[in-house]
C-alpha positions as CSV (number, residue, x, y, z in Angstrom):
1,M,0.0,0.1,0.1
2,G,1.0,3.7,-0.4
3,K,2.2,5.9,2.3
4,L,-0.3,8.5,3.4
5,I,1.1,11.9,2.7
6,S,-0.3,15.5,3.4
7,N,-2.9,16.4,1.0
8,P,-1.6,18.5,-1.7
9,P,-3.3,22.1,-2.6
10,P,-6.1,21.2,-5.1
11,A,-5.5,22.1,-8.7
12,I,-8.3,24.2,-9.3
13,K,-6.7,26.5,-11.4
14,N,-5.8,23.5,-13.9
15,I,-9.1,21.6,-14.0
16,G,-11.7,24.0,-13.0
17,Y,-13.2,22.2,-10.0
18,I,-12.4,20.6,-6.7
19,T,-12.5,16.9,-6.6
20,V,-13.7,14.5,-3.8
21,S,-12.9,10.8,-3.9
22,S,-14.5,8.2,-1.7
23,K,-11.3,5.9,-2.1
24,G,-8.1,6.3,-0.3
25,I,-5.2,4.6,1.6
26,S,-7.1,5.1,5.1
27,N,-10.0,2.8,4.1
28,G,-7.9,0.5,2.0
29,L,-9.5,1.4,-1.4
30,S,-6.4,2.9,-2.9
31,D,-2.7,2.9,-3.0
32,F,-2.7,6.7,-3.2
33,T,-3.8,9.6,-1.0
34,N,-7.6,10.3,-1.6
35,D,-7.0,8.2,-4.9
36,G,-5.3,11.2,-6.3
37,A,-8.5,13.5,-5.8
38,D,-8.1,16.7,-3.9
39,F,-10.1,15.5,-0.8
40,G,-11.3,12.2,0.6
41,P,-11.0,9.8,3.4
42,D,-7.4,10.6,3.9
43,S,-8.1,14.4,4.3
44,P,-7.1,15.7,7.9
45,N,-10.1,17.2,9.6
46,S,-10.5,21.0,10.2
47,S,-9.3,20.8,13.6
48,G,-6.1,18.9,12.7
49,T,-6.6,16.3,15.3
50,G,-7.3,13.3,13.0
51,L,-8.8,12.4,9.6
52,T,-12.1,13.6,8.2
53,Q,-15.5,12.4,9.6
54,T,-17.3,13.5,6.5
55,A,-15.4,11.6,3.8
56,G,-13.7,14.6,2.9
57,I,-16.7,16.7,2.0
58,Q,-16.7,19.2,4.8
59,E,-13.0,19.9,4.0
60,A,-13.6,20.3,0.4
61,I,-16.4,22.7,1.0
62,N,-14.1,24.6,3.6
63,Y,-11.3,24.9,0.9
64,A,-13.7,26.2,-1.5
65,A,-15.0,28.9,0.7
66,S,-11.2,29.8,1.3
67,I,-10.8,30.5,-2.5
68,A,-14.3,31.7,-3.1
69,I,-14.4,34.6,-5.7
70,F,-16.4,37.8,-4.8
71,F,-18.6,39.4,-7.7
72,D,-19.9,42.8,-7.2
73,T,-21.0,43.7,-10.6
74,I,-24.2,42.2,-12.0
75,A,-24.9,40.2,-8.8
76,T,-23.0,40.7,-5.5
77,G,-21.8,37.7,-3.6
78,Y,-19.3,35.0,-3.0
79,V,-19.1,32.0,-5.4
80,L,-17.7,28.8,-4.4
81,P,-15.7,26.9,-7.2
82,P,-17.6,23.7,-8.3
83,I,-17.0,20.5,-6.3
84,K,-17.1,17.2,-8.2
85,F,-17.6,14.1,-6.3
86,L,-16.0,10.9,-8.1
87,T,-18.1,7.7,-8.4
88,G,-18.3,5.9,-5.1
89,L,-19.9,5.7,-1.7
90,Y,-19.7,8.6,0.9
91,T,-20.4,8.0,4.4
92,L,-20.9,10.8,7.1
93,N,-20.0,10.6,10.7
94,S,-20.5,14.0,11.3
95,T,-22.8,16.9,10.2
96,V,-21.7,18.9,7.2
97,I,-22.2,22.6,7.5
98,F,-21.8,25.0,4.5
99,P,-19.7,28.2,5.4
100,S,-21.1,31.6,5.5
101,F,-19.8,35.2,4.9
102,P,-21.3,37.2,7.8
103,N,-19.6,40.3,7.1
104,I,-21.5,40.8,3.8
105,T,-25.2,41.2,2.7
106,Q,-25.0,37.8,0.9
107,D,-23.7,35.3,3.6
108,T,-24.6,32.0,2.0
109,P,-22.4,31.3,-0.9
110,I,-23.4,30.5,-4.5
111,F,-22.2,26.8,-4.9
112,T,-22.3,23.8,-7.2
113,L,-22.2,20.2,-6.3
114,L,-21.7,17.6,-9.0
115,G,-21.8,13.8,-8.9
116,E,-21.7,11.1,-11.6
117,G,-24.7,9.4,-12.7
118,A,-28.3,10.1,-12.1
119,G,-31.2,9.4,-10.0
120,V,-31.9,6.2,-7.9
121,G,-29.0,4.1,-7.5
122,A,-26.6,6.8,-9.0
123,P,-22.8,5.6,-8.9
124,T,-22.1,8.6,-6.8
125,A,-24.0,8.3,-3.5
126,I,-23.8,10.1,0.0
127,N,-24.8,7.9,3.1
128,L,-26.1,10.6,5.6
129,N,-25.9,8.1,8.2
130,G,-28.1,10.1,10.6
131,Y,-26.1,13.4,10.1
132,D,-27.5,16.5,8.2
133,I,-26.0,18.5,5.5
134,I,-26.9,22.1,6.3
135,I,-26.9,24.8,3.9
136,G,-27.5,28.4,5.1
137,S,-28.7,29.5,8.6
138,S,-32.0,30.6,9.8
139,S,-30.9,34.3,10.0
140,G,-28.8,34.1,6.9
141,H,-29.6,35.2,3.2
142,Q,-28.2,34.8,-0.4
143,T,-29.3,38.0,-2.1
144,Y,-30.1,38.2,-5.7
145,S,-27.3,36.2,-7.0
146,G,-26.3,32.8,-8.2
147,G,-28.2,30.3,-6.2
148,F,-27.1,26.7,-6.2
149,L,-26.8,23.5,-8.4
150,I,-27.0,20.0,-7.1
151,Q,-26.6,17.5,-9.8
152,G,-26.0,13.6,-10.0
153,L,-26.3,12.5,-6.6
154,E,-28.2,10.0,-4.5
155,F,-28.7,10.7,-0.8
156,Y,-29.6,8.1,1.7
157,S,-29.4,7.4,5.5
158,N,-28.1,4.0,6.7
159,A,-30.8,1.6,8.1
160,Y,-33.5,4.5,7.7
161,N,-31.8,6.7,10.4
162,N,-33.6,9.9,9.2
163,A,-31.6,12.8,8.2
164,S,-31.8,15.5,5.6
165,V,-30.2,18.0,3.2
166,K,-31.5,21.1,4.9
167,F,-31.9,24.7,3.5
168,L,-32.2,27.5,6.0
169,G,-32.4,31.3,5.5
170,N,-33.8,33.9,3.2
171,F,-32.8,33.4,-0.4
172,S,-34.2,36.7,-1.2
173,A,-36.0,36.1,-4.7
174,N,-33.0,34.0,-6.0
175,P,-34.0,32.9,-9.5
176,N,-31.3,30.1,-10.0
177,C,-32.0,27.3,-7.8
178,V,-31.6,23.9,-9.5
179,L,-31.7,20.3,-8.3
180,R,-31.0,17.8,-11.1
181,D,-30.8,14.0,-11.4
182,V,-31.1,13.7,-7.6
183,S,-32.5,11.2,-5.5
184,F,-33.3,10.9,-1.6
185,V,-34.1,7.5,-0.4
186,N,-34.1,5.3,2.8
187,G,-35.1,8.2,5.3
188,A,-33.0,10.9,3.4
189,T,-35.0,13.9,3.2
190,L,-34.9,17.1,1.2
191,D,-36.1,19.6,3.9
192,M,-36.6,23.1,2.4
193,S,-39.1,24.3,5.2
194,G,-36.6,26.8,6.3
195,A,-36.0,28.4,3.1
196,N,-37.6,31.6,2.2
197,N,-38.4,33.7,-1.0
198,I,-36.7,31.5,-3.7
199,A,-38.2,33.0,-7.0
200,Q,-37.8,29.7,-8.8
201,L,-36.7,26.3,-7.8
202,N,-36.0,24.0,-10.7
203,M,-36.2,20.2,-10.1
204,D,-35.3,18.1,-13.0
205,N,-35.5,14.3,-12.4
206,V,-35.9,14.3,-8.7
207,F,-36.9,11.1,-6.8
208,I,-37.6,11.1,-3.1
209,F,-38.7,7.9,-1.4
210,G,-38.4,6.5,2.1
211,D,-40.0,6.3,5.6
212,G,-40.3,9.6,6.9
213,S,-39.1,11.3,3.9
214,Q,-40.9,14.4,2.7
215,F,-40.4,17.4,0.7
216,L,-41.2,20.5,2.4
217,S,-41.6,23.3,-0.2
218,P,-40.2,26.7,0.5
219,T,-42.0,29.1,2.4
220,E,-43.1,32.1,0.1
221,S,-41.5,30.5,-2.7
222,Y,-42.7,32.2,-5.9
223,Q,-42.6,29.1,-8.4
224,I,-41.4,25.7,-8.4
225,S,-40.7,24.0,-12.0
226,I,-40.6,20.3,-11.9
227,T,-39.7,18.0,-14.7
228,N,-39.9,14.3,-13.8
229,G,-40.5,14.6,-10.1
230,T,-41.4,11.6,-8.1
231,F,-42.4,12.3,-4.4
232,K,-43.4,8.7,-2.7
233,S,-44.3,10.3,0.7
234,G,-46.1,13.1,-0.9
235,F,-45.3,16.8,-1.7
236,Y,-45.9,19.3,1.1
237,S,-46.6,22.9,0.0
238,N,-46.0,25.8,2.5
239,G,-46.9,29.3,0.9
240,V,-45.9,28.2,-2.7
241,N,-47.3,30.7,-5.2
242,Q,-47.0,28.4,-8.3
243,I,-46.0,24.7,-9.1
244,G,-45.5,23.5,-12.7
245,A,-44.6,20.2,-13.6
246,V,-44.1,18.1,-16.8
247,N,-44.4,14.7,-15.1
248,F,-45.3,14.4,-11.5
249,A,-46.0,11.6,-9.1
250,E,-47.7,10.9,-5.8
251,G,-49.9,13.2,-3.7
252,I,-49.8,16.8,-2.6
253,Q,-50.5,18.4,0.8
254,I,-51.5,22.0,1.0
255,N,-50.5,23.6,4.3
256,S,-50.7,27.2,3.5
257,G,-50.9,29.8,0.7
258,D,-53.0,30.1,-2.6
259,P,-50.9,27.9,-5.0
260,N,-51.5,27.5,-8.9
261,L,-50.4,24.0,-10.0
262,S,-50.2,22.9,-13.5
263,F,-49.4,19.3,-14.4
264,N,-48.8,17.9,-18.0
265,V,-48.8,14.1,-16.4
266,W,-49.8,13.5,-12.8
267,E,-49.6,9.9,-11.6
268,L,-50.7,8.5,-8.2
269,D,-49.2,5.2,-7.6
270,N,-50.5,2.5,-5.2
271,N,-48.8,3.7,-2.0
272,N,-50.6,3.1,1.3
273,T,-47.7,3.4,3.7
274,L,-45.6,6.6,3.1
275,G,-46.9,9.7,4.2
276,I,-49.8,11.3,1.8
277,G,-48.1,10.1,-1.2
278,G,-51.0,7.7,-2.2
279,N,-53.7,10.4,-1.9
280,G,-54.2,13.1,-4.5
281,I,-55.0,16.2,-2.4
282,T,-54.6,16.5,1.4
283,N,-55.9,19.5,3.2
284,G,-53.4,20.5,6.0
285,T,-54.6,24.2,6.3
286,A,-54.5,25.2,9.6
287,S,-57.7,25.7,11.6
288,G,-59.2,29.0,11.3
289,T,-57.4,29.9,8.0
290,T,-58.3,29.6,4.3
291,S,-56.2,28.4,1.4
292,N,-57.0,28.7,-2.3
293,M,-55.8,26.0,-4.8
294,T,-56.2,25.8,-8.6
295,V,-55.1,22.6,-10.1
296,D,-54.9,22.1,-14.0
297,V,-53.9,18.7,-15.3
298,G,-53.4,17.5,-18.7
299,T,-53.5,13.6,-17.8
300,L,-54.2,12.3,-14.4
301,I,-53.4,8.6,-14.3
302,I,-54.6,6.5,-11.2
303,N,-52.8,3.6,-9.9
304,S,-53.6,4.1,-6.1
305,T,-56.2,2.4,-4.0
306,N,-56.3,5.4,-1.5
307,S,-58.8,7.9,-1.6
308,F,-58.0,11.1,-3.7
309,F,-59.2,13.6,-1.2
310,N,-57.8,13.6,2.5
311,S,-57.2,15.8,5.5
312,T,-54.9,16.2,8.4
313,G,-57.6,16.5,11.0
314,S,-58.8,19.6,12.5
315,N,-58.5,22.0,9.5
316,G,-59.2,25.4,7.9
317,T,-61.0,25.5,4.7
318,L,-59.4,24.7,1.4
319,N,-61.1,26.1,-1.6
320,L,-60.4,24.0,-4.7
321,K,-60.6,24.4,-8.3
322,L,-59.5,21.1,-10.2
323,H,-59.6,20.9,-13.9
324,V,-58.4,17.5,-15.5
325,K,-58.5,17.0,-19.3
326,H,-58.1,13.3,-19.4
327,L,-58.8,11.2,-16.1
328,V,-57.3,7.5,-16.7
329,F,-58.0,4.8,-14.1
330,Q,-55.3,2.6,-15.1
331,T,-55.2,-0.1,-12.5
332,N,-57.6,1.0,-9.9
333,V,-60.5,3.1,-9.6
334,M,-59.8,5.6,-7.0
335,D,-62.5,7.1,-4.5
336,F,-62.9,10.9,-5.3
337,S,-65.5,11.4,-2.4
338,I,-65.0,14.4,0.0
339,P,-64.2,13.1,3.5
340,S,-66.5,14.3,6.1
341,G,-65.1,17.1,8.2
342,S,-62.1,17.6,5.5
343,N,-63.3,21.4,4.8
344,I,-62.4,20.9,1.2
345,N,-64.8,23.1,-0.7
346,I,-65.2,22.3,-4.4
347,Q,-65.4,25.6,-6.4
348,E,-64.6,24.1,-9.6
349,F,-64.4,20.5,-11.1
350,T,-64.0,19.7,-14.8
351,I,-62.9,16.5,-16.5
352,G,-62.9,16.5,-20.4
353,E,-62.4,12.6,-20.9
354,I,-62.6,9.6,-18.5
355,T,-60.9,6.3,-19.4
356,N,-61.4,3.2,-17.4
357,N,-59.0,0.6,-17.9
358,T,-60.0,-1.5,-14.7
359,S,-62.5,-4.2,-14.5
360,S,-64.3,-2.0,-11.6
361,D,-67.5,0.2,-12.2
362,I,-66.5,3.6,-12.6
363,S,-69.4,4.6,-10.2
364,T,-67.2,3.5,-7.4
365,A,-65.0,6.6,-7.9
366,N,-67.6,8.7,-6.4
367,L,-66.5,11.7,-8.6
368,P,-68.3,14.8,-7.2
369,I,-69.6,15.7,-10.9
370,L,-71.1,12.3,-11.4
371,S,-74.2,10.6,-9.7
372,S,-76.3,7.6,-10.6
373,T,-79.8,7.1,-9.0
374,A,-82.3,4.4,-9.4
375,G,-85.8,5.2,-10.7
376,T,-88.7,4.9,-8.2
377,T,-89.8,1.6,-9.9
378,A,-87.1,0.8,-12.4
379,G,-84.3,2.2,-14.6
380,T,-81.6,4.8,-13.8
381,I,-81.0,8.4,-13.8
382,D,-77.2,9.2,-14.6
383,M,-75.9,12.8,-14.0
384,R,-72.7,14.4,-15.0
385,F,-71.4,18.0,-15.0
386,V,-69.4,18.3,-18.3
387,E,-68.5,21.7,-16.9
388,Y,-68.5,22.9,-13.4
389,S,-66.7,26.4,-13.1
390,S,-67.4,29.6,-11.3
391,S,-68.9,31.2,-14.5
392,H,-70.5,28.3,-16.2
393,K,-72.0,25.0,-15.2
394,K,-73.5,22.4,-17.6
395,L,-75.3,19.3,-16.3
396,I,-76.2,16.5,-18.6
397,I,-78.8,14.1,-17.1
398,T,-79.6,10.6,-18.9
399,F,-82.5,8.5,-18.4
400,N,-82.4,4.8,-19.2
401,G,-85.6,2.7,-18.8
402,Y,-87.1,5.1,-16.0
403,E,-90.2,4.2,-14.5
404,N,-92.5,5.4,-11.6
405,D,-95.8,3.5,-11.6
406,T,-96.7,5.5,-8.1
407,S,-98.3,8.6,-7.4
408,T,-95.3,10.0,-5.4
409,N,-92.8,12.5,-7.0
410,Q,-89.2,11.7,-7.0
411,I,-86.7,14.2,-5.8
412,I,-83.0,13.8,-6.9
413,D,-80.1,16.0,-5.7
414,F,-77.6,17.1,-8.4
415,P,-74.0,16.0,-7.9
416,L,-73.0,19.5,-6.9
417,P,-75.1,22.7,-6.6
418,F,-75.5,25.6,-9.2
419,N,-74.7,28.7,-7.4
420,S,-77.7,30.8,-8.2
421,Y,-79.1,30.6,-11.7
422,L,-80.0,27.6,-14.0
423,I,-82.3,26.7,-17.0
424,E,-83.5,23.6,-18.4
425,F,-82.0,23.8,-21.7
426,I,-83.0,20.6,-23.3
427,N,-85.7,17.9,-22.2
428,T,-86.3,14.7,-24.5
429,T,-87.6,12.5,-22.0
430,G,-91.2,13.3,-22.1
431,L,-91.3,13.9,-18.2
432,S,-92.4,16.8,-16.4
433,I,-89.9,18.3,-13.7
434,A,-89.4,21.2,-11.4
435,Y,-85.8,22.3,-10.0
436,T,-83.9,24.3,-7.6
437,N,-80.5,25.2,-7.8
438,S,-79.5,22.1,-6.1
439,S,-82.2,19.3,-6.9
440,M,-85.0,18.3,-9.5
441,T,-88.3,17.0,-8.8
442,I,-89.7,14.5,-11.4
443,T,-93.5,14.5,-11.5
444,A,-94.8,11.0,-10.8
445,P,-96.2,9.5,-14.1
446,D,-98.2,6.8,-12.1
447,S,-98.0,4.5,-14.9
448,T,-95.7,1.5,-16.3
449,T,-94.5,3.7,-19.1
450,T,-90.7,3.6,-19.3
451,Y,-88.9,6.8,-20.3
452,N,-85.5,7.5,-22.1
453,G,-83.6,10.4,-23.1
454,F,-81.7,13.3,-21.7
455,M,-81.8,16.8,-20.1
456,I,-79.4,19.6,-20.2
457,F,-79.2,22.2,-17.5
458,E,-76.9,25.2,-17.8
459,G,-76.4,28.0,-15.5
460,Y,-73.6,29.3,-13.1
């Protein structure tokens, strides 16, 4: 084996970034100090009392801070040189803390962490081992400059010993924060509950899975943009103004704010154990408060046996506008009924097309815009809102073999009420009816005649 020598100064000027290796003489994986990288398991710790307790990560970050470049032209702040992690497994035995520059307005530096590979099973993995990686401080901020890039890394925590990559402080409307090809598994958590005012957080191919794992979205964030995001324990929204996603998997819990969510494809998998991931929308609004949520979905794919709507208990009001162009029951028909006491108020609910690829009857979905009622003697009355918005509501009612051979009128509630005005636009059934904004009364034919046809009601 080689001889352990003092770590040479990184050749940052020659290759443009600082390298960290998981291999070295001290762990028996190389004949060379840190396998030739700038930092690694052979690096002395910052106190000089022994070797690193962070696989060389803390030492690499400290060195990057010591040579950080200060910009004061377009943006003001310190920029760390990029840190590149070579293929391998890095295990923490101590918390990693990013340095700050407390004597300037921007005390959290702009930084880049690069791994090799992508997503779950990436060849560059950091075992948090119960220790956090802390970026920023509760009183710190990163003002109008740079942001950060974390790419090509898998974070996990040994034996599900929960730990997190934690962001703290005020990022002051920073527009350039990126997580790309990153995964958090086995109890590793992405915790952004302490980060404020990120103008745009871009998440590309981000996967979060594991007991206790959750994504806590930034308080007072302006926008989160997601391309291929999977959140197995659910996505927790605290004061986010806008979330846009190309491909998004698992459920959402709204804790506060008035978010607008737009998904090209939203998929709910059969997840019954991890957080609220298997539900669609969970109302976590604090008691006595109100949140307003608008969700626009291109294609909503259902593989979950959980209920779509859920709540955390004693909640405030969640006013919901949900628009789905294509709802696909792929492997399961999900229950869309509103749980009692959830305080979820449906203001708008539209579905353009429904595809049922399961063997279950679609009526078991209990969609708020659909209902089916048996005729007094025979037949069925099926109702569907093809549009249910604040300004326009359109209800189609289909009669199939309807019969009422009694003298008692039949009263049927609409799936959802009209606000204050509606008209009977078409009636091809031959039945006489009266109606309010929430129900209709069918005058009893008192005969064995069967009736077929449809009615259309429109209003707002």
